[in-house]
TISE-980850 format. One record per residue (C-alpha): x, y, z; chain. Coordinates in steps of 0.02 Angstrom, whole numbers, plus 50000, padded with zeros to 5 digits. Each point is the difference from the previous one (the first is absolute). Example, Ala and Ser with C-alpha at 12.3 -4.5 7.8 and 13.67 -1.06 7.14 Angstrom:
<rs>
R    px    py    pz kegu
R 50615 49775 50390    A
R 50069 50172 49967    A
</rs>
This chain:
<rs>
R    px    py    pz kegu
R 58281 62387 51602    A
R 49872 49884 49924    A
R 49814 50034 50005    A
R 49842 49945 49911    A
R 49925 49839 49936    A
R 50043 49944 49824    A
R 49918 49855 49909    A
R 50115 49904 49884    A
R 49992 49831 49917    A
R 50109 49854 50053    A
R 50060 49920 49839    A
R 50004 49814 49965    A
R 50185 49988 50048    A
R 49970 50080 50170    A
R 50068 50171 49953    A
R 49922 50160 50062    A
R 50035 50173 49933    A
R 50037 50126 50135    A
R 49889 50152 49964    A
R 50093 50135 49904    A
R 49967 50126 50139    A
R 50106 49893 50118    A
R 50136 49939 49882    A
R 50098 50162 49997    A
R 50000 50010 50189    A
R 50054 49818 50015    A
R 50141 50025 49876    A
R 50058 50159 50088    A
R 50006 49916 50170    A
R 50056 49824 49963    A
R 50054 49993 49820    A
R 49903 49863 49913    A
R 50009 49885 50151    A
R 49857 49969 50121    A
R 49975 49887 50150    A
R 49841 49894 50004    A
R 49944 49903 50152    A
R 49839 49938 50077    A
R 49902 50094 50132    A
R 50072 49940 50167    A
R 49834 50002 50093    A
R 49915 49879 49880    A
R 49905 50125 49892    A
R 49976 49934 49823    A
R 50110 50129 49918    A
R 50179 50034 49948    A
R 50111 50142 50055    A
R 50109 50084 49868    A
R 50140 50115 50057    A
R 50118 50105 49897    A
R 50170 49922 50033    A
R 50071 50145 50102    A
R 49844 50005 50110    A
R 50009 49812 50024    A
R 50180 50014 50059    A
R 49947 50123 50136    A
R 49853 49890 50051    A
R 50106 49842 49999    A
R 50130 50083 50111    A
R 49868 50044 50130    A
R 49923 49825 49995    A
R 50169 49912 50005    A
R 50049 50099 50155    A
R 49847 49947 50100    A
R 50049 49884 50143    A
R 49972 49828 49922    A
R 49977 49913 50168    A
R 49830 50085 50007    A
R 49883 49874 49917    A
R 49898 50127 49901    A
R 50157 50087 49937    A
R 50072 49834 49942    A
R 49837 49956 49912    A
R 49996 50168 49912    A
R 50180 49981 49945    A
R 49969 49824 49933    A
R 49845 50048 49904    A
R 50067 50159 49921    A
R 50174 49937 49960    A
R 49962 49822 49945    A
R 49865 50060 49881    A
R 50098 50144 49926    A
R 50036 50003 49814    A
R 50112 50129 49920    A
R 49920 50042 49833    A
R 50045 50117 49858    A
R 49879 50104 49898    A
R 50013 49949 49818    A
R 50004 50124 49857    A
R 49811 50015 50006    A
R 49994 50032 50187    A
R 49942 49824 50046    A
R 50053 49880 50136    A
R 49978 49812 49996    A
R 49915 49949 50161    A
R 50057 49830 50066    A
R 49867 49865 49993    A
R 49996 49974 50188    A
R 49972 50187 50025    A
R 49859 50000 49873    A
R 49922 49852 50091    A
R 50018 50086 50170    A
R 49908 50155 49937    A
R 49870 49904 49898    A
R 50058 50080 49837    A
R 49938 49916 49842    A
R 50074 50023 49827    A
R 49894 50109 49887    A
R 49907 50083 50144    A
R 50001 50180 50058    A
R 50102 50029 50157    A
R 50018 50152 50112    A
R 50165 50088 50030    A
R 49973 50111 50150    A
R 50118 50135 50058    A
R 50041 49991 50185    A
R 50119 50145 50020    A
R 50173 49920 49995    A
R 49946 49839 49917    A
R 49869 49927 49883    A
R 49880 49858 50037    A
R 49938 49878 49869    A
R 49828 49923 50028    A
R 49873 49905 49899    A
R 49868 50127 49952    A
R 49866 49907 50098    A
R 50104 49989 50160    A
R 50050 50183 49988    A
R 49817 50051 49992    A
R 49955 49885 50145    A
R 50141 50061 50111    A
R 49959 50182 49961    A
R 49819 49972 50053    A
R 50055 49912 50159    A
R 50121 50141 50041    A
R 49866 50132 49973    A
R 49880 49906 50114    A
R 50132 49979 50135    A
R 50044 50184 50000    A
R 49817 50048 50015    A
R 49975 49887 50151    A
R 49984 50116 50151    A
R 50063 49862 50116    A
R 50158 49963 49902    A
R 50167 50042 50077    A
R 50086 50143 49913    A
R 50186 50023 50025    A
R 50065 50160 50076    A
R 50089 50036 49836    A
R 49835 49999 49904    A
R 49910 50101 50132    A
R 50132 50137 49984    A
R 49991 50014 49810    A
R 49932 50161 49931    A
R 49901 49930 49855    A
</rs>
């Protein structure tokens, strides 16, 4: 499982080093291979899955009835934007240019790699901070709808 927020620098070639605390877990679950795609709901971030976790996720998504418009859209977005990448010897991946553009990632800047349980998210540092603030505000709103799953959590 992946947790926490790690700040790393995107190098001038578009490579990002996966934090050491996550590399071992990635290598244990997917070898040196990861799946990188864009967020399907339009968030300005990238999703990074260990390869074995991606295969499970892809199977579920591929089996959704594609005559349902939203299912077909989800399938198109996730699958057409997927890149299979390998960690290099220094634990880095080379993010495709169009993915960097989607997430607003600039060479030489700090970016956030955020653990989301079974996957990682890659954000520009500024957008990660903004989204975290928005999420905190939304959860504090007494009129917001809270799912039954959240209501039943024992936190």
